[in-house]
Each structure stands twice: as C-alpha cells, then as structure tokens.
C-alpha angles and dihedrals in degrees: 000000000000091000093055089047089053091051091047091050090048091050091048090047090053092047091047090047091050091048090045089050091050090048091049092046089049090050091048092048090047090052091046093050089050093053091045090052089050090050091049090049091047093050091045089053092048090048090052091049091049091047089050091051091047091048092049091048091048090050090050091048090047091051091048094048091046090052091050091048091048089049091053090046091051091049091050091046089053090050091048091049091048092049091047088051091051091047090052091051091047091050089050090050091048090050091051092049091047088053090051090048091050092050091047090048091051091049092049091047090053091048090048090052090049092049092048090052091048091048089052089050090049091050090050090050090049092051091048091047092049091050091049091050092048091048097045102037099021088238122168119240092257094049092047091051091050092048091049093049090048092053093046091050092048092047094047098035095101093046092048091046093051091050093048091048092048093049092044093048095049094044094044093049093051094046093044092049092051093044092048091051092051096044093043090051091049095048091045091052091048096052096171121158114248118226134157114242108225114177114198121206098186122109125196115236114218094206145345091266090067090049089052092051091051092050094042129192108331088347096294095135095052091044090050090049093049091046093050097045103030094230136116120244118210112197109169100035094092119025113244093010141084122215130209116212127188139133090226112078092201090056091048093052092043090052091046092051093046092048091050089054092048093048091048091049095045093208106107117179135127095267093049090045093055091047092049092048092051091051091046092052091051091049092048090050090053091046091051093052093044094048092049093051092046091049093050091047094047092048092048095239112137140184096035116160115257091243091055090047090057093049089050090051091053088065087070087077095048128086134188116203087339094308117121106242096213093051089045090053093049091049090049091052091056092046094046091047093052092045090050090053090051096050098034099249127141104288096195094051092046092051094047093045092050094046092049099037094105098035089118090066088071087069106021092104090057103033128055120243138053118306089248093057091043090049092051091053092047093051092046090051091054091045095241116178112281090230090061091050091051089049095053102038098067100053091104093034093246085129128034122261103263099167137027088246091061089058091048091052091052091048091048090051091052092047094048095044096040099050112117111271095006094113136023131204136191120264091241093054091045094052092044091053091052091050091048092051092053092043093052093050093049091054092073118089117251094030112127101180140340138195131203107219140164091053091302094312094112136036115202111202125191116200134196107258090209093058102033122052126204092253090057096052095084093052092047092051092050092048093050092047091049091049092050092047092051099043105035132054114211140150119254121356138308122221118220111207116189117197123193114180132175117203123187118187124189132166127219112212 
C-alpha cells in the first residue's frame, strides 16, 4: 500500500513537474516574445527617426540645390537681359547708320544727276562750238575737235599744273617722310663703321740680295714661282718693292701668302717655292671656308650647301671700288632684314637674297656672263629657293622686280654702296661720270645748260621757258633720269632737278 502510494506520488510528481516545466517554458517563451516585440518596436522607432532625419536632410539639400539653381537662373537672366539691351542699342546704332547711308546715297544720287545734266550741257556746248567752228572757219570735225581740245588745255593749264604740283608735293612729302623714317631706323640699328678695303700686294725689299734670291740664277726662282702660282711678278716697276699681278684674286692672295713665307724663311729655291705654294693654297682654302661660314652665320642665313659656302668665302678676296664684297654682302643682309621687318616682307628671303646677290662675282673672271646671270645659274645649281633667286637677280635691274624682297635687296645695295666713304673711285672715272651726266642732259631739246653737282649725286638742268612748258617738266625729268640710268653705271642714286624760270626786266625812266 505504501509502495503504490509512493509510485502514485512519484507519478503525480512527474506529471506536476512536466506541467510545471511546460508552464515555465510558456512563461519563458512569453517573456522572450515580449522582449522581441520590444526590440522590434525599438528598432522600428529608430528606423522612423533615421528616416525622418534623412528626409529632413534631403529637404535641406533640395532647398539648397534649388536656391543655387535659382541663383544661376537669375544670373543667366541678368546676362540675357544685358545682351538684349546691347542688341537693342546696336540695332538703334545700325538704324542710325542706315539712315546716314540713305541720306548720303540720296545726296550722291542728286550730285550724280547734277553732273549728268552738266555733262549733257557741256556736250551741247561742244556740239554748238564745233558747228560754229565748222561754219566760220570751214573746219572739219576732226580739226574742230583738236582746236577745241587745244583751247581747253591752254585755258586750264595753270589750274591743272597747280593741282598736279599740290598732289605731287603732298604725296612726295608723305612718302619721303615714311621712307626716311624707315631707312634712318635701319641705318641707326646697323651702326657699322664704314671703311674702304684696300688690299696691297707690294712687299718692301730690304736689299738687292733679297731681290737676287727672288729672281734666282738666270731667273729660275721667279719662273718657278710664277709657274706654281699662276701670277706675274713685277720686280723693277717700283724701286725697293715687288708687285704681284693676276686677274684671279685667289691666285694673288695665294702668291702673296707664299711669298711672305719665303721671305720670312730666307731660303728661296724651286723646291721651297713649291712647298710654300702648297701650304699657302691649303691655308687659303681653309680661309675661304671659314670666311663663308662666318659670313652666313653673321648674316643669319642658315642651311646653305657647302659648295655655296665656299663660293661665298671667295668674295672675301674680291673688292668693288675699294669695298670688300663679302663685307658689303653681310651689311646688305642686315639692312635688307631690317627693311623687311619694317615693311612686313619675308625677312629670311630678304637676308638670303642680299647675302648672295654678288655670288656670281666669285666666278665672273672664269665664266662668261654678268655676275647676276652667273649668280642665278649658281643658285639654281645648288637648288636654292626660287624666292631667294628672284630677290637677288633684280638688284641691277637686269630682271624685273617680281617680289617685294627683290626691291628691298636693290634698296639695301644702294644704301650699303652709297654710304659716305664706303667706296672709292679713280679721279678719271669720277670726272668722266660728271661729264657724261652733263652731256646726257644737254642732248634733250629745250635744255639751255646743266650742271652736275653734289659729287655727281645731282644734275641741275635749266630749260628754255619758251620751248618747255610746266606740264612737260615731269616728262623731261623722267626721260633724263631713264637715259642716265641706262647709259651710266654708278653707286647710289642721282637726283635730276629741272628748273624753268621766267624773268621779265623793265626799266622806269
């Protein structure tokens, strides 16, 4: 009994424990679900607060962006209004100008109508005059027209002359002022000293023994020297000196250099002569190349072929009226370059054309033709730019001026050659040029007397006022200048000054 009761109590205890466990589990689950619900509510609240903050921020950003957009829109609206305002003003200005143009067009149309009416009146007068002339003098139509034109020219000669003189004076003054400013600026920028290059080929002989050494036994030394150098040696022409003579400047300088070496050495014999001449030729060749390169560099002309550089260097040994041709060419390159800068021409072409303008003189003693034609062929052979050839070929007016650079090269040549002291001439040539100038001017009809003044830079011509009229003076001056330019070669330019003077003398008694 007690055992069953124990089992019953145990069973009841198990059932109660299980029920109690279920109840406890239910309570725990209930508590857990309550806390989960609270957590969900809490997170939902936080999410709402975050969404609210994001929404507020988005609204603030939207307001800021909208304000910025509105600001840009207002700025653009201001710009549009300002442009519209300018366009309105411009349209008003255009309308005003159109009105002025219309008024001017109306005025010109009225003047045109008036001129046409006057021309018709003049034609009517001419017809009446022609008919009167035909009727009175029984002139033909052609004779009447010639007579009418003659009378009109005579009546209006003074008026036409005054107008021509006024236009010529104003235009000449403006052009001369502009040209003087350009040339003065160029010469001032150049600023080179002017000196005549005189190369002497005479050597003083200290004594007759040295002369004997140069001549050698039975003249063998001097013959060997002449054979090796290709020059002529003059011994007894000038006492105490020896003179080298040759048409080739390179040969002359080679002979001079070799003779200087022989005189310094003192041992003069055929073997030494040949050795000295070989060394002199090598040194001259080096000098030619060096001078050509230095000239091209100094003139600012680059990329010249080596063969052309050597020909350019040969000009160092050439002179024209005492002026060194290479130095003259370098100076011309500077002048032409500065002139090209002033007038807006091609500076590189002007410099190259000026530097190479006398390149033909390096070969004119060995090749037939003028130095201009020889220079053209040389530049074409070395494939020099055609613009440079056109610039150099017209400096003596053998070819027409095809480009502005060709005119600048000719002007630079005249400036460089015509500068005081740049060139020298013999007295005979100088006097002959003055006589030729006066002779050419006297050949024209109506010329009474003429004088060459200013060292041949000006010809002053006096004409007979009964034979030459004022209208004819311009043509006479041009004809005399053209004749001088064609018949005489001279550096620089020559001014032709025509003077027509009427003198009336009366005595009161």
